[in-house]
N, C-alpha and C positions, 0 to 999 in steps of 0.2 A: 213576395206576396203583397197583395194590396191591403190597404187598411180597411177594416170592417167597422162601420158605424152602426150601432144598434138602433133600429127604428123604434118609434113609440107607436104601437098598434092602436088604432082608433076604432076599427071595425073588424068584422070577420075576415074580410078580404085582406086587410093589412096584417092581421094575425097569421093568416095562412101563408102569406108571402114571407113573413118573418120566420115561420116554422120551416118553410122550404129552404130558405137561405141558410138557416142554422143546420139543417139536415145535410145540405150540400157541403158545408164546411166540415162537418163531422165525417162525412164519407171521404172527402179529399184527404183529411188528416189520417184516417184509418188506412186508406190506400197507400199513402206515402210511407207510413210506418211499416206496413206489410212489405212494401217494395224494399225498404232498407233492411228488414229482418230476413227477408227471403222466405217467409212463412206467414200463414194466417194468424190473426190475433183473436179470432172468434172460435169459441169452443163450446162443447155441451156441458162442460164442468161448471159447477156453481161454488161460490165461496162457502156456502153453508155445508158443503161436503167436507170442508177442511177445518171448520170451527167446532170445537167441543162445546156442547150446550152447558149452560150453568145449571147445576142440579139443585142448589139451594141458595138462600140469601147469604149464608155463612161463606160459601165458596166465592160469592161475588166480592166479599170484602178482602179476600186473600189476594196478595199481589202475585202476578205472574212471575215465573223465574227470571225473565229478562228484565222486568221492572225492578225486582229485588236486587239484581246484579247492578243495574244502573244506579239505584239508590245508594248502594254500598260504595260504588266508585265515586259518586259525587260527595258523599259525606267524608271521604278520606282526604279530599283535596282542600 
């Protein structure tokens, strides 16, 4: 792969060219990943479908089970 140097856009034309270059890099990266995986990485699912909303400020202060487990492991060492 060639080295990409980030241009400093000075006007609309340069900004558009930079956006197109970045979009092409993203497309090539996605195409390479999909080729390696043998499947698409685009889906209709959203992260918000898997995240439980916080119901109150008290719940926000409570550690998640994974964080609590990690904290206990660190404090033992």
